N, CA, C and O atoms as a MOPAC input file, in Angstrom:
PM7 MOZYME 1SCF
protein

 N    109.07300 1    76.28100 1   126.18900 1
 C    110.27300 1    75.80700 1   126.82800 1
 C    111.25500 1    76.97400 1   126.91100 1
 O    111.54100 1    77.60100 1   125.89200 1
 N    111.75800 1    77.26900 1   128.05700 1
 C    112.71100 1    78.37200 1   128.21900 1
 C    114.01500 1    78.09600 1   127.46200 1
 O    114.45500 1    76.95600 1   127.31500 1
 N    114.59500 1    79.17300 1   127.00000 1
 C    115.88600 1    79.10400 1   126.32400 1
 C    116.68300 1    80.33700 1   126.73500 1
 O    116.12300 1    81.41100 1   126.95600 1
 N    117.96000 1    80.16900 1   126.83100 1
 C    118.82400 1    81.28600 1   127.20500 1
 C    119.62800 1    81.70100 1   125.97200 1
 O    120.16600 1    80.85800 1   125.25400 1
 N    119.69800 1    82.98700 1   125.74400 1
 C    120.42000 1    83.51300 1   124.59900 1
 C    121.27400 1    84.68600 1   125.05600 1
 O    120.75900 1    85.67500 1   125.57700 1
 N    122.55900 1    84.57000 1   124.86200 1
 C    123.47200 1    85.65500 1   125.24200 1
 C    123.73400 1    86.52900 1   124.02200 1
 O    124.22100 1    86.06800 1   122.99000 1
 N    123.39900 1    87.78800 1   124.17200 1
 C    123.59000 1    88.74400 1   123.08800 1
 C    124.67800 1    89.73800 1   123.47100 1
 O    124.82100 1    90.09100 1   124.64100 1
 N    125.43400 1    90.18300 1   122.49200 1
 C    126.37200 1    91.26300 1   122.78600 1
 C    125.58100 1    92.48100 1   123.27700 1
 O    124.45400 1    92.69200 1   122.83000 1
 N    126.13800 1    93.27700 1   124.17500 1
 C    125.40600 1    94.41900 1   124.74000 1
 C    124.81000 1    95.34700 1   123.67600 1
 O    123.68100 1    95.81300 1   123.82500 1
 N    125.55800 1    95.61600 1   122.61200 1
 C    125.04500 1    96.51700 1   121.56700 1
 C    123.83400 1    95.89700 1   120.86300 1
 O    122.85300 1    96.58800 1   120.58800 1
 N    123.90500 1    94.60400 1   120.57600 1
 C    122.77900 1    93.91800 1   119.93100 1
 C    121.56500 1    93.90400 1   120.85000 1
 O    120.44300 1    94.13400 1   120.39900 1
 N    121.78000 1    93.63800 1   122.12600 1
 C    120.68600 1    93.63700 1   123.08600 1
 C    120.03300 1    95.01300 1   123.17000 1
 O    118.80800 1    95.11400 1   123.22600 1
 N    120.83300 1    96.06200 1   123.17800 1
 C    120.30300 1    97.42400 1   123.24400 1
 C    119.47700 1    97.74100 1   121.99900 1
 O    118.41200 1    98.35200 1   122.09000 1
 N    119.97100 1    97.32400 1   120.84700 1
 C    119.23800 1    97.57700 1   119.59200 1
 C    117.94300 1    96.77600 1   119.55400 1
 O    116.91800 1    97.27200 1   119.08700 1
 N    117.98400 1    95.54000 1   120.04400 1
 C    116.79300 1    94.70200 1   120.09100 1
 C    115.77000 1    95.28400 1   121.05600 1
 O    114.57400 1    95.29600 1   120.76400 1
 N    116.23800 1    95.77000 1   122.20900 1
 C    115.34500 1    96.38400 1   123.18900 1
 C    114.69200 1    97.64100 1   122.61100 1
 O    113.50400 1    97.87900 1   122.82400 1
 N    115.46100 1    98.43400 1   121.88900 1
 C    114.91700 1    99.65200 1   121.27400 1
 C    113.87600 1    99.29700 1   120.21000 1
 O    112.83000 1    99.93900 1   120.11900 1
 N    114.16700 1    98.28100 1   119.41600 1
 C    113.20900 1    97.85500 1   118.39300 1
 C    111.93800 1    97.31000 1   119.03100 1
 O    110.83600 1    97.56300 1   118.54300 1
 N    112.08600 1    96.57100 1   120.10700 1
 C    110.91700 1    96.05000 1   120.81400 1
 C    110.04800 1    97.19600 1   121.33200 1
 O    108.82500 1    97.16100 1   121.20000 1
 N    110.67400 1    98.19400 1   121.91200 1
 C    109.91700 1    99.34800 1   122.41900 1
 C    109.23500 1   100.09300 1   121.27400 1
 O    108.08800 1   100.52100 1   121.40400 1
 N    109.92800 1   100.24300 1   120.17400 1
 C    109.39300 1   100.97300 1   119.01900 1
 C    108.20300 1   100.25200 1   118.39500 1
 O    107.22300 1   100.88600 1   118.00300 1
 N    108.28900 1    98.91500 1   118.30400 1
 C    107.23100 1    98.14100 1   117.64900 1
 C    106.13700 1    97.68700 1   118.60000 1
 O    105.08400 1    97.22800 1   118.15800 1
 N    106.37600 1    97.80900 1   119.91000 1
 C    105.39300 1    97.34400 1   120.88600 1
 C    105.37500 1    95.82900 1   121.02600 1
 O    104.40300 1    95.25600 1   121.51800 1
 N    106.44700 1    95.18800 1   120.59400 1
 C    106.55400 1    93.73100 1   120.70300 1
 C    107.60700 1    93.39400 1   121.74500 1
 O    108.40400 1    94.24300 1   122.14500 1
 N    107.59400 1    92.15600 1   122.16900 1
 C    108.62600 1    91.71900 1   123.10100 1
 C    109.87900 1    91.33000 1   122.31600 1
 O    109.82400 1    91.09700 1   121.10900 1
 N    110.99100 1    91.26700 1   123.01300 1
 C    112.21900 1    90.79900 1   122.36600 1
 C    112.03500 1    89.36400 1   121.89000 1
 O    112.51700 1    88.99700 1   120.81900 1
 N    111.34300 1    88.55800 1   122.67800 1
 C    111.08400 1    87.17200 1   122.28600 1
 C    110.29700 1    87.10600 1   120.97900 1
 O    110.62200 1    86.31700 1   120.09200 1
 N    109.26500 1    87.93600 1   120.86600 1
 C    108.46200 1    87.94800 1   119.63600 1
 C    109.31000 1    88.33100 1   118.42900 1
 O    109.17900 1    87.73600 1   117.35900 1
 N    110.17300 1    89.31900 1   118.59900 1
 C    111.03100 1    89.74000 1   117.49100 1
 C    112.00600 1    88.63900 1   117.09200 1
 O    112.24000 1    88.41700 1   115.90400 1
 N    112.57000 1    87.95700 1   118.06500 1
 C    113.50200 1    86.86400 1   117.77500 1
 C    112.77400 1    85.71500 1   117.07500 1
 O    113.30100 1    85.14200 1   116.12100 1
 N    111.56900 1    85.37400 1   117.53900 1
 C    110.79900 1    84.31300 1   116.89200 1
 C    110.44300 1    84.67300 1   115.45600 1
 O    110.50100 1    83.82200 1   114.56900 1
 N    110.07400 1    85.93500 1   115.22200 1
 C    109.77000 1    86.38600 1   113.85800 1
 C    110.99700 1    86.24500 1   112.96000 1
 O    110.89000 1    85.78800 1   111.82200 1
 N    112.15800 1    86.63900 1   113.47400 1
 C    113.39100 1    86.55300 1   112.69200 1
 C    113.73300 1    85.09800 1   112.37400 1
 O    114.10600 1    84.78000 1   111.24400 1
 N    113.60800 1    84.21400 1   113.36700 1
 C    113.88400 1    82.79500 1   113.13700 1
 C    112.92600 1    82.21000 1   112.10700 1
 O    113.33500 1    81.44600 1   111.23200 1
 N    111.65400 1    82.57100 1   112.21400 1
 C    110.67500 1    82.04700 1   111.27800 1
 C    110.93600 1    82.55900 1   109.86600 1
 O    110.81400 1    81.81200 1   108.89500 1
 N    111.29200 1    83.82100 1   109.75700 1
 C    111.56600 1    84.38700 1   108.43300 1
 C    112.76700 1    83.70200 1   107.79100 1
 O    112.75800 1    83.43300 1   106.59000 1
 N    113.78400 1    83.42200 1   108.57100 1
 C    115.01300 1    82.81900 1   108.04500 1
 C    114.86100 1    81.31500 1   107.80800 1
 O    115.29700 1    80.79900 1   106.77900 1
 N    114.23800 1    80.61100 1   108.76500 1
 C    114.21800 1    79.15300 1   108.71600 1
 C    112.82900 1    78.53900 1   108.54800 1
 O    112.70400 1    77.31700 1   108.47100 1
 N    111.78700 1    79.36700 1   108.49000 1
 C    110.41500 1    78.89300 1   108.27400 1
 C    110.04000 1    77.81500 1   109.29000 1
 O    109.57600 1    76.73700 1   108.91600 1
 N    110.24100 1    78.11000 1   110.57200 1
 C    109.99100 1    77.11400 1   111.61300 1
 C    108.51900 1    77.02400 1   112.00800 1
 O    108.09300 1    76.02800 1   112.59200 1
 N    107.74800 1    78.05200 1   111.69400 1
 C    106.33100 1    78.02000 1   112.01800 1
 C    105.53800 1    77.82600 1   110.73000 1
 O    105.91700 1    78.33100 1   109.67300 1
 N    104.45400 1    77.10300 1   110.82800 1
 C    103.61600 1    76.89100 1   109.65400 1
 C    102.78200 1    78.13600 1   109.40200 1
 O    102.27900 1    78.75700 1   110.33900 1
 N    102.63600 1    78.49700 1   108.13900 1
 C    101.78500 1    79.63000 1   107.81300 1
 C    100.33000 1    79.15500 1   107.71600 1
 O    100.05000 1    77.95900 1   107.78800 1
 N     99.43000 1    80.09800 1   107.55600 1
 C     98.00300 1    79.78300 1   107.53600 1
 C     97.66200 1    78.80100 1   106.41800 1
 O     96.87000 1    77.88300 1   106.62800 1
 N     98.24300 1    78.97800 1   105.23900 1
 C     97.95100 1    78.08300 1   104.12300 1
 C     98.38500 1    76.65300 1   104.44800 1
 O     97.67400 1    75.69800 1   104.13600 1
 N     99.54300 1    76.51200 1   105.07000 1
 C    100.02000 1    75.17600 1   105.42800 1
 C     99.12900 1    74.54200 1   106.49000 1
 O     98.84700 1    73.34600 1   106.43200 1
 N     98.68900 1    75.33300 1   107.45000 1
 C     97.78700 1    74.80200 1   108.47500 1
 C     96.48100 1    74.31700 1   107.85700 1
 O     95.96000 1    73.27100 1   108.24600 1
 N     95.95000 1    75.07000 1   106.89700 1
 C     94.70900 1    74.65200 1   106.22500 1
 C     94.95400 1    73.36300 1   105.44600 1
 O     94.12000 1    72.45700 1   105.46000 1
 N     96.11300 1    73.28000 1   104.75600 1
 C     96.42100 1    72.05000 1   104.02400 1
 C     96.50700 1    70.86000 1   104.97900 1
 O     95.97800 1    69.78700 1   104.69100 1
 N     97.16900 1    71.05300 1   106.10500 1
 C     97.28400 1    69.97600 1   107.07800 1
 C     95.92400 1    69.58100 1   107.64300 1
 O     95.60400 1    68.39900 1   107.77300 1
 N     95.13000 1    70.60300 1   107.97500 1
 C     93.81500 1    70.36200 1   108.55700 1
 C     92.88700 1    69.67000 1   107.57000 1
 O     92.12700 1    68.77800 1   107.94700 1
 N     92.94700 1    70.07300 1   106.32500 1
 C     92.00400 1    69.56300 1   105.33100 1
 C     92.54500 1    68.35200 1   104.58000 1
 O     92.05200 1    68.02600 1   103.50000 1
 N     93.54800 1    67.68500 1   105.13600 1
 C     94.13100 1    66.52400 1   104.47800 1
 C     93.13300 1    65.42300 1   104.16200 1
 O     93.35200 1    64.63000 1   103.24700 1
 N     92.06000 1    65.36900 1   104.89700 1
 C     91.05400 1    64.33500 1   104.65800 1
 C     90.05800 1    64.74600 1   103.59100 1
 O     89.20400 1    63.95000 1   103.20000 1
 N     90.15700 1    65.98000 1   103.11400 1
 C     89.24000 1    66.48300 1   102.09000 1
 C     89.86000 1    66.33100 1   100.70800 1
 O     91.07500 1    66.20500 1   100.55700 1
 N     89.00000 1    66.34700 1    99.72100 1
 C     89.49600 1    66.37000 1    98.34700 1
 C     90.03600 1    67.76100 1    98.04800 1
 O     89.78700 1    68.69500 1    98.81000 1
 N     90.76200 1    67.91000 1    96.96600 1
 C     91.29100 1    69.22600 1    96.58500 1
 C     90.17300 1    70.22600 1    96.38200 1
 O     90.29000 1    71.38300 1    96.78400 1
 N     89.08200 1    69.78700 1    95.75600 1
 C     87.94100 1    70.68300 1    95.51500 1
 C     87.33000 1    71.14000 1    96.83500 1
 O     87.01100 1    72.31700 1    97.00500 1
 N     87.16600 1    70.19400 1    97.77800 1
 C     86.60900 1    70.55300 1    99.08100 1
 C     87.54200 1    71.49100 1    99.84100 1
 O     87.08500 1    72.40400 1   100.52900 1
 N     88.82900 1    71.26700 1    99.71700 1
 C     89.80000 1    72.14400 1   100.36900 1
 C     89.70800 1    73.56000 1    99.81700 1
 O     89.78400 1    74.53300 1   100.56700 1
 N     89.54600 1    73.67000 1    98.51400 1
 C     89.43200 1    74.99800 1    97.89700 1
 C     88.17200 1    75.70900 1    98.37400 1
 O     88.19800 1    76.91500 1    98.61800 1
 N     87.07700 1    74.98100 1    98.50700 1
 C     85.83800 1    75.56700 1    99.01700 1
 C     86.06000 1    76.08500 1   100.43400 1
 O     85.60700 1    77.17700 1   100.77300 1
 N     86.74900 1    75.31400 1   101.25400 1
 C     87.04600 1    75.74700 1   102.62300 1
 C     87.88000 1    77.02500 1   102.60400 1
 O     87.56700 1    77.97500 1   103.32100 1
 N     88.93100 1    77.06100 1   101.79600 1
 C     89.77800 1    78.26400 1   101.72500 1
 C     88.97400 1    79.48200 1   101.30200 1
 O     89.13000 1    80.56300 1   101.87000 1
 N     88.11500 1    79.30800 1   100.30600 1
 C     87.29800 1    80.43100 1    99.83700 1
 C     86.30700 1    80.88300 1   100.90000 1
 O     86.05200 1    82.07800 1   101.04400 1
 N     85.75000 1    79.94200 1   101.64200 1
 C     84.73600 1    80.30900 1   102.63100 1
 C     85.32000 1    81.01100 1   103.84800 1
 O     84.59500 1    81.73300 1   104.53300 1
 N     86.60500 1    80.82800 1   104.14400 1
 C     87.21400 1    81.52600 1   105.27600 1
 C     88.01000 1    82.75600 1   104.83800 1
 O     88.59000 1    83.44300 1   105.67900 1
 N     88.04500 1    83.03900 1   103.55400 1
 C     88.82500 1    84.17000 1   103.04200 1
 C     88.36100 1    85.50000 1   103.63200 1
 O     89.17700 1    86.39800 1   103.84300 1
 N     87.06900 1    85.63700 1   103.90000 1
 C     86.55100 1    86.89300 1   104.45700 1
 C     87.12100 1    87.20700 1   105.83000 1
 O     87.14600 1    88.37000 1   106.23400 1
 N     87.57300 1    86.20200 1   106.54700 1
 C     88.11100 1    86.41500 1   107.88100 1
 C     89.48900 1    87.07400 1   107.84400 1
 O     90.00800 1    87.47900 1   108.88400 1
 N     90.07900 1    87.18400 1   106.67300 1
 C     91.36700 1    87.86600 1   106.53200 1
 C     91.19800 1    89.38400 1   106.50400 1
 O     92.16600 1    90.12500 1   106.67100 1
 N     89.97300 1    89.83600 1   106.29500 1
 C     89.68500 1    91.26700 1   106.15800 1
 C     89.05100 1    91.78400 1   107.44600 1
 O     88.10600 1    91.18800 1   107.96500 1
 N     89.57200 1    92.88400 1   107.95100 1
 C     89.01400 1    93.50900 1   109.13900 1
 C     88.46400 1    94.87300 1   108.73900 1
 O     89.20200 1    95.73400 1   108.26000 1
 N     87.18100 1    95.05800 1   108.93700 1
 C     86.55200 1    96.35000 1   108.69600 1
 C     86.47000 1    97.08600 1   110.01100 1
 O     85.72800 1    96.69400 1   110.91200 1
 N     87.23600 1    98.15400 1   110.11600 1
 C     87.28900 1    98.91500 1   111.37400 1
 C     85.90300 1    99.43500 1   111.75900 1
 O     85.61200 1    99.59200 1   112.94500 1
 N     85.06600 1    99.69800 1   110.79500 1
 C     83.71800 1   100.20700 1   111.07200 1
 C     82.82400 1    99.20900 1   111.77700 1
 O     81.81800 1    99.60100 1   112.36700 1
 N     83.15900 1    97.93700 1   111.73500 1
 C     82.37000 1    96.90300 1   112.38700 1
 C     82.60000 1    96.85100 1   113.89100 1
 O     81.86100 1    96.18400 1   114.61500 1
 N     83.62000 1    97.55000 1   114.35800 1
 C     83.96300 1    97.52100 1   115.78000 1
 C     83.51400 1    98.81400 1   116.44300 1
 O     83.68500 1    99.89800 1   115.88500 1
 N     82.93300 1    98.69400 1   117.64900 1
 C     82.44100 1    99.91700 1   118.32600 1
 C     83.57300 1   100.81300 1   118.76200 1
 O     83.33300 1   101.87200 1   119.34100 1

C-alpha cells in the first residue's frame, strides 16, 4: 500500500546517501528502522512458532533443528 512521507531536505539527503552507500532503497531503510523500533515484522523464530502451532513443543524443536543448516551459506557451494 503506498504511503507518502515528507522528510526535511537534510534528512532526505542523508537517507539518499545512506541508501546509495548500502545499496538499499530508501523504502527498505525506512522499513528496517520501523521494524527495529516497533517490531512490526515477525522474525524467523516467530514465523516458525506460528507455522508450527499445530505441533508439539518437541516436534517444533525438531523442525527448528532440521532447518538450522539453511541459515549457513557456504560460498564454495556456489559456482
